[in-house]
C-alpha positions, -999 to 999 in steps of 0.1 A, spaced: 0 -1 1 31 24 3 32 18 -33 1 24 -35 1 54 -23 30 71 -43 15 58 -74 -14 77 -67 6 106 -64 20 96 -103 -23 94 -112 -33 123 -94 -3 144 -109 7 172 -89 33 193 -99 34 227 -80 7 218 -48 -4 235 -23 14 271 -34 -1 302 -35 -36 316 -23 -60 284 -47 -90 276 -41 -114 250 -56 -137 277 -80 -102 280 -101 -100 236 -105 -100 226 -139 -86 189 -130 -101 161 -109 -87 126 -104 -98 101 -79 -89 68 -76 -106 42 -53 -101 14 -31 -102 -13 -61 -74 7 -73 -55 8 -44 -62 -33 -41 -44 -37 -71 -11 -10 -66 -9 -30 -31 1 -56 -53 41 -45 -57 44 -32 -19 66 -59 -6 91 -46 -34 96 -10 -23 98 -23 16 127 -47 6 141 -22 -7 137 2 25 154 -30 42 179 -27 16 189 4 14 191 10 49 221 16 66 228 -1 101 255 14 127 275 -6 149 261 -11 180 284 -8 209 281 -14 246 291 -22 282 271 -36 313 285 -50 348 275 -83 353 281 -104 386 310 -127 386 320 -111 350 326 -77 358 323 -48 334 314 -63 299 323 -38 265 308 -55 237 301 -42 201 279 -54 170 299 -44 137 299 -46 98 258 -56 103 244 -67 71 206 -83 61 201 -116 41 174 -140 38 147 -113 37 111 -126 32 77 -105 36 45 -126 36 18 -99 26 6 -63 29 -29 -49 37 -41 -12 29 -68 8 47 -82 43 36 -87 62 73 -114 87 63 -102 124 66 -64 111 79 -44 82 67 -38 57 43 -25 27 65 -2 1 55 3 -32 74 29 -56 61 28 -88 78 53 -115 85 88 -103 75 114 -122 85 152 -114 80 187 -125 93 213 -98 107 245 -111 101 279 -92 116 307 -93 141 304 -99 178 335 -85 198 335 -85 232 359 -86 262 354 -89 301 379 -92 325 369 -117 356 395 -113 379 422 -140 391 441 -129 361 413 -143 341 414 -117 311 386 -127 277 386 -110 248 366 -126 221 351 -119 181 328 -140 171 303 -137 137 264 -135 146 235 -141 131 200 -126 142 174 -141 131 139 -122 135 106 -121 124 84 -85 125 52 -67 114 57 -35 99 33 -9 103 29 24 84 0 54 84 10 70 55 -8 112 54 -4 132 20 16 160 31 25 193 16 63 205 20 82 234 0 52 234 -29 54 199 -38 30 163 -23 49 147 -1 38 114 14 45 117 54 57 82 70 65 95 102 39 75 115 59 41 115 66 17 140 78 -22 142 64 -51 164 89 -76 168 73 -115 171 109 -131 175 148 -119 177 173 -146 182 211 -145 186 233 -172 172 272 -172 177 294 -192 153 331 -197 168 322 -198 205 328 -224 224 304 -225 252 278 -205 234 244 -212 250 253 -187 284 270 -163 258 241 -161 234 214 -154 258 241 -130 279 241 -105 246 204 -117 236 194 -98 271 219 -68 262 214 -59 227 174 -67 223 159 -36 231 182 -13 212 188 -36 182 144 -32 178 153 8 184 183 9 162 161 -14 134 133 7 137 152 40 141 170 32 104 142 12 81 111 36 90 139 64 81 144 44 47 109 43 41 104 84 40 137 85 22 122 61 -6 86 78 -2 99 111 -11 118 99 -38 91 83 -52 69 108 -49 91 134 -64 96 103 -93 63 104 -101 53 141 -100 79 146 -126 61 116 -144 33 131 -144 41 169 -150 58 151 -182 32 139 -195 10 166 -196 40 184 -210 47 191 -247 71 214 -265 61 250 -256 27 234 -242 20 225 -209 -10 221 -179 -4 243 -146 -15 213 -122 -14 228 -91 -37 219 -63 -68 243 -51 -75 223 -23 -54 198 2 -54 162 -14 -90 143 0 -88 111 18 -123 90 22 -132 55 31 -140 47 -5 -109 64 -24 -83 89 -27 -91 127 -49 -72 155 -60 -83 188 -73 -58 206 -101 -59 240 -114 -59 224 -149 -43 262 -162 -29 267 -194 9 273 -196 25 286 -229 57 293 -235 64 301 -194 26 321 -197 -4 309 -184 -40 313 -186 -63 305 -159 -101 307 -151 -128 306 -124 -162 289 -114 -156 251 -116 -185 235 -114 -167 199 -99 -193 187 -73 -184 155 -56 -211 132 -64 -205 137 -102 -180 108 -94 -181 75 -84 -161 43 -67 -169 13 -86 -140 17 -112 -106 21 -99 -100 57 -113 -120 86 -127 -107 118 -144 -130 153 -146 -116 179 -171 -136 210 -171 -144 221 -211 -125 255 -203 -91 229 -199 -98 212 -232 -105 246 -250 -73 256 -233 -55 227 -249 -70 236 -283 -58 274 -281 -23 260 -275 -24 242 -301 -37 269 -325 -11 294 -312 17 267 -313 7 264 -353 -2 225 -349 -30 231 -360 -26 231 -396 -27 199 -429 -8 200 -464 -14 175 -491 -2 167 -522 -27 175 -549 -22 137 -555 -32 125 -519 -60 152 -525 -73 138 -556 -71 102 -540 -93 111 -515 -121 120 -538 -117 94 -555 -122 74 -530 -155 90 -520 -168 85 -550 -161 119 -567 -152 126 -599 -115 146 -607 -125 153 -640 -156 178 -633 -154 215 -645 -150 227 -610 -122 211 -599 -99 210 -633 -110 252 -631 -101 252 -591 -67 232 -599 -58 247 -631 -66 214 -647 -29 199 -628 -38 183 -593 3 168 -597 17 203 -596 -10 218 -565 -10 214 -530 -37 218 -505 -36 231 -472 -58 230 -440 -57 260 -413 -76 272 -384 -79 307 -389 -83 309 -347 -82 289 -317 -110 262 -315 -135 262 -287 -147 233 -275 -175 228 -250 -191 199 -236 -226 188 -236 -243 147 -232 -244 143 -270 -206 147 -270 -180 170 -273 -188 202 -292 -157 216 -309 -172 246 -330 -142 257 -356 -129 286 -385 -112 267 -410 -96 281 -437 -88 261 -471 -60 270 -499 -52 256 -533 -16 264 -542 -1 259 -572 36 246 -571 61 271 -590 84 262 -614 112 261 -594 91 236 -571 100 256 -537 78 283 -533 37 283 -541 14 306 -554 -28 306 -538 -52 304 -570 -82 294 -544 -90 299 -510 -124 296 -487 -133 295 -458 -160 282 -436 -172 279 -400 -176 243 -391 -193 229 -352 -189 194 -351 -204 167 -325 -175 144 -317 -180 111 -294 -145 99 -284 -136 61 -272 -103 42 -266 -97 11 -278 -67 -10 -282 -50 16 -271 -64 42 -299 -80 73 -297 -115 69 -316 -135 99 -327 -166 87 -341 -183 122 -356 -223 122 -346 -233 155 -362 -222 184 -375 -231 223 -393 -210 241 -417 -218 279 -426 -199 287 -458 -177 322 -453 -164 336 -482 -143 315 -513 -119 334 -533 -106 324 -569 -72 342 -586 -89 330 -619 -122 331 -633 -148 302 -633 -176 293 -653 -189 280 -624 -216 304 -607 -207 311 -571 -236 295 -557 -231 263 -574 -194 270 -563 -208 275 -526 -228 238 -525 -198 220 -542 -174 233 -514 -196 227 -488 -203 186 -500 -161 186 -503 -161 192 -465 -193 172 -454 -177 146 -477 -139 148 -480 -127 176 -453 -141 167 -417 -132 129 -423 -97 136 -435 -93 165 -404 -105 131 -378 -84 106 -397 -55 128 -391 -65 142 -355 -65 100 -346 -31 88 -353 -17 123 -344 -32 127 -304 -28 87 -301 10 92 -316 10 122 -285 -1 100 -258 18 71 -266 50 94 -267 43 99 -228 39 61 -221 -1 58 -224 -1 24 -245 22 12 -214 -3 10 -194 -30 -19 -189 -58 3 -197 -95 -20 -189 -125 -7 -204 -118 26 -203 -148 49 -207 -153 91 -222 -184 103 -208 -193 142 -218 -219 161 -197 -232 196 -196 -194 219 -194 -173 192 -182 -157 154 -193 -149 122 -175 -125 97 -181 -132 64 -162 -113 29 -168 -101 0 -144 -65 -9 -152 -38 -32 -145 -10 -30 -118 17 -1 -143 45 -24 -135 66 -5 -160 66 24 -135 75 1 -109 103 -13 -128 113 26 -142 113 41 -103 135 5 -88 160 14 -118 165 49 -101 176 41 -68 198 8 -80 
């Protein structure tokens, strides 16, 4: 469950959290990870606990005691190392408004090293010994993890950590009469050893927790960044722990070339999301619109097709490429032309129960290549306002965009040569062209482009199960189940070798 708490941070995606005077009214993104997800993430918690035991440094234990008949006994345990580490199981429980309680049962570990002791028993009896020792221990570990804020970032606070010992048995190798010596030193060192083990193991768990917290937060920040475009996912409130889920609220503000733009009046309420699926994301439509704006500002909303490619698209849709209007627009040569489609303004995205509505102003230019093939001249252009209703899904690690409705409003057209076709016929043809070719081409271009972008961030490495994309009035919800993200754990373990 320690792993669950930390990987939850990856899914919660905190970056510059708990900083400034944010409020829930600024929330643009909400992430909820539920108890079923916590149980899946808890599967590999034991690997982190093993790492904590292995990475911990165990200092020498020195002391002295006065013993009847032996006098003053000085002793020391040196070069303490661990072996034969095994962990039986781990359990997790969410404590409402408090912590994530992690119980690790039946940790078995052997400590080895060298025991040196000396005493002067009188009558010229002086004993100096150095023998190998083995301490066989069995214990339980309890960690109550709180999600705390420190230095502007969310950290896992594991300071409420303690060990309960079931067994602590000392064995000496090379001692002629080990029985009473073993019992003697077991009595000497058991209390001190327990304190040291608790201190060192819990300290290392805290170190690992914060290393991993930073690791997963950086992963999350990178996932939401591409080039100059990013999303400010600062927390607007402290993380929320309920009996059935963990939840975090984030700004979701657009950052573009180190400039940020925000919004107010969040419409999120907790009853929007459930707890039957493992993972939920809530996005305000304002976040989606701001991302579209960033793509426009970054000149990403432009598509160029060669004349021959465009001709093939027309033929694929059953359109006659020899008809007069096309021959006039392309001046009789598809081969020496190209078609440029671009967004003239930032698209506006809104969410409705029927789907994601995209309002865009689109310009299309038909360009002829000059004889040098290095420059072009525009011979025809037109502009349209297009409204599309899109229903999105994610299947077989691919984003699917289905067009459910559309509206097209012709704005203007311009020909740089005289057309024999009437203006009304030109407008009807352009509308047909947009319906049959333009919109499908843009969708077929966007689907692999967005899928490639998501996969470049590692989305395809996750085992996402039955994802659903649901649109409602003013917001979009992603809900899904998932398998354990083994690649994240392996990446993290590589960083702490």
